[in-house]
C-alpha positions in Angstrom: 7.0 -16.5 -0.4 8.1 -13.0 0.6 5.6 -10.2 0.6 7.7 -7.9 2.7 8.9 -4.8 0.9 11.3 -2.0 1.2 9.8 1.3 2.3 11.2 3.4 -0.6 8.9 5.8 -2.4 9.6 6.7 -6.0 8.9 10.3 -5.1 10.5 12.3 -2.3 8.4 15.3 -1.6 11.1 17.1 0.4 13.5 16.8 -2.6 10.8 18.2 -4.9 10.5 21.3 -2.7 14.3 21.7 -2.7 14.4 21.5 -6.5 11.4 23.8 -7.1 12.0 27.2 -8.7 9.2 28.9 -6.9 9.1 28.5 -3.1 7.4 30.6 -0.4 8.1 30.3 3.3 5.5 31.2 5.9 5.9 30.6 9.6 6.7 26.9 10.0 5.6 26.0 6.5 7.1 26.0 2.9 5.0 26.0 -0.2 6.4 25.1 -3.6 5.4 25.0 -7.3 7.3 21.8 -8.3 6.0 21.5 -11.9 6.3 25.1 -13.0 2.6 25.7 -13.8 2.3 28.7 -11.4 0.3 26.9 -8.8 1.7 25.7 -5.4 1.3 22.0 -5.4 3.6 20.8 -2.5 3.8 21.9 1.1 6.3 21.1 3.9 5.7 21.7 7.6 7.9 21.8 10.6 5.6 20.2 13.1 7.9 20.0 16.1 9.5 23.4 15.9 13.1 22.2 15.5 13.6 24.2 12.3 13.5 21.1 10.0 10.6 20.2 7.7 9.1 16.8 8.8 5.7 16.6 7.2 5.0 16.9 3.5 1.8 17.1 1.4 1.4 17.3 -2.4 -1.3 17.6 -5.0 0.1 15.2 -7.6 -2.8 15.3 -10.1 -3.5 19.0 -10.3 -7.1 18.9 -8.9 -6.3 21.4 -6.1 -6.4 19.0 -3.2 -3.6 17.1 -1.5 -3.5 13.5 -2.4 -0.1 12.4 -1.1 1.6 12.7 2.3 5.0 11.8 3.7 6.3 12.3 7.2 9.3 11.8 9.4 7.6 11.1 12.7 10.7 10.2 14.7 12.9 13.3 13.9 15.8 11.2 12.5 15.6 12.8 9.1 14.2 9.7 7.4 10.7 9.4 6.1 8.8 6.6 7.9 5.1 7.3 6.9 3.8 7.5 3.4 0.1 8.0 2.6 -2.1 8.5 -0.4 -5.6 9.3 -1.6 -5.7 6.8 -4.4 -9.4 7.4 -5.3 -9.4 11.2 -5.5 -12.2 11.6 -3.0 -10.1 13.8 -0.7 -9.6 11.0 1.9 -6.4 9.2 2.6 -7.0 5.5 1.9 -3.5 3.9 1.8 -0.8 4.2 4.4 2.6 2.6 4.7 4.6 2.8 8.0 8.2 1.9 8.8 7.7 1.4 12.6 11.3 0.9 13.6 13.4 2.9 11.1 15.0 -0.1 9.4 14.0 1.0 5.9 11.3 -1.6 5.6 7.6 -1.2 6.1 6.1 -3.1 9.0 2.6 -1.9 8.7 0.3 -1.3 5.7 -3.2 0.2 6.1 -5.9 0.5 3.5 -9.5 1.7 3.2 -10.7 -0.9 0.7 -14.4 0.1 0.8 -14.2 3.9 0.4 -16.1 4.7 3.6 -13.2 6.6 5.2 -12.2 3.8 7.7 -9.1 1.7 7.4 -10.6 -1.8 7.2 -7.5 -3.7 6.2 -4.2 -3.9 8.1 -1.1 -5.9 7.2 1.6 -6.1 9.8 5.1 -7.7 9.9 5.3 -8.4 13.6 8.4 -10.6 13.6 10.8 -8.7 11.2 10.9 -11.7 8.9 10.0 -11.9 5.2 6.3 -11.3 5.2 3.2 -9.7 6.5 2.2 -12.3 9.1 -0.7 -10.5 10.8 -3.6 -9.8 8.5 -6.7 -8.0 9.7 -9.8 -7.4 7.5 -12.9 -5.9 8.9 -11.7 -6.4 12.4 -10.9 -10.1 12.0 -7.2 -11.0 12.4 -5.3 -14.1 11.3 -1.6 -15.2 11.3 -0.9 -16.3 7.8 2.2 -18.2 8.9 0.0 -20.4 11.1 -3.3 -20.3 9.3 -3.9 -23.0 6.6 -4.8 -21.4 3.3 -8.2 -22.5 1.9 -7.2 -21.8 -1.8 -4.1 -23.1 -3.5 -4.0 -22.7 -7.2 -1.7 -23.0 -10.2 -3.2 -20.4 -12.5 -0.5 -20.5 -15.2 -0.3 -24.3 -15.7 3.4 -24.5 -15.0 2.9 -27.1 -12.3 3.6 -24.7 -9.4 1.0 -23.2 -7.2 1.2 -19.4 -7.4 -2.0 -18.2 -5.6 -2.8 -18.8 -2.0 -6.1 -17.6 -0.4 -6.7 -17.2 3.3 -10.0 -17.2 5.2 -9.9 -14.2 7.6 -13.4 -14.4 9.0 -14.0 -18.1 9.4 -16.7 -18.5 6.8 -14.8 -21.0 4.8 -14.1 -18.7 1.9 -10.9 -16.8 1.1 -10.9 -13.0 1.4 -7.1 -12.5 1.4 -4.9 -13.7 -1.5 -1.1 -13.7 -2.1 -0.2 -14.1 -5.7 3.2 -14.9 -7.4 2.5 -13.6 -10.9 5.9 -14.3 -12.5 6.8 -17.7 -11.0 9.9 -16.5 -9.0 8.6 -17.6 -5.7 7.9 -14.1 -4.3 4.6 -12.5 -3.7 3.8 -9.9 -6.4 0.2 -9.1 -5.7 -1.8 -8.9 -2.5 -5.5 -9.1 -3.2 -8.5 -8.3 -0.9 -11.7 -9.7 -2.3 -14.5 -10.4 0.1 -16.6 -12.6 -2.1 -13.6 -14.7 -3.2 -14.0 -14.7 -6.9 -11.3 -12.1 -7.7 -13.5 -10.5 -10.4 -14.2 -7.4 -8.3 -11.5 -7.1 -5.7 -11.7 -4.3 -3.2 -7.9 -3.9 -3.3 -4.9 -5.0 -5.2 -1.4 -4.1 -4.0 1.5 -4.8 -6.2 5.3 -4.9 -5.9 7.1 -2.2 -7.8 8.4 -3.6 -11.1 11.9 -2.3 -10.7 12.6 -3.3 -7.1 11.2 -5.4 -4.2 8.9 -3.0 -2.5 5.1 -2.8 -2.5 4.2 0.5 -3.9 1.5 0.0 -6.6 -2.0 0.1 -5.2 -5.3 -0.2 -6.8 -8.2 0.3 -4.5 -11.2 -0.4 -6.7 -13.7 -0.7 -3.8 -15.3 -3.6 -5.5 -15.4 -2.2 -9.0 -13.9 -4.0 -12.1 -10.7 -6.0 -11.6 -7.4 -4.2 -12.3 -6.0 -4.8 -15.8 -3.6 -7.7 -15.9 -4.7 -9.2 -12.6 -4.4 -13.0 -12.7 -7.7 -14.4 -11.5 -6.7 -16.7 -8.7 -10.0 -18.6 -8.8 -10.5 -19.5 -12.4 -12.3 -22.8 -12.1 -13.4 -24.4 -8.8 -11.6 -23.5 -5.6 -9.0 -26.0 -4.6 -9.5 -26.6 -0.9 -7.1 -28.5 1.4 
């Protein structure tokens, strides 16, 4: 099961600035009104002084504060960091990083509790198909070597589609990989510390049109996202 995704963003903030009708340059920064409402909503910065914008921020919901960031940290002209404030509290809580410039993300960071600290880290350390290193609350496992403690067929088609992993050694799964459409690929990654999947702290989904993880729901323990298949309906199936 692959849960490794392309880095592509559906929005390119640099292109939004280029296409904007109202743009103001100031020192090493550019400010743009990309939606034509008269307010500057996107900014680009030249952070290394080479004359090329390499850091971008945007207010995508019109509340007056930046909630999305993209950056080219290597100077090769390709974005390799994408970050968001998904909860609207003014703090970045979701970050994706392409560490080696291959167009795929190797690292995903999330603040699943809303306290301002990144408590969940998913890393592809071997450039294979999936996130093999998973860290939640400082506890790290290798999902390729760790036996899952939950294996469920939630659709009744005879194939297991949900796999849960115990990251902290308490015998209960906190990290789930879910194939929601039966194609053998991971569609949802779920972080749920109490293991019932009714109030997950985070659900990260593959984009519906391509194979990259770009839909994120950080509920911080609130109600489950609409459409989430509960991986633990009925008793947990333990190996």
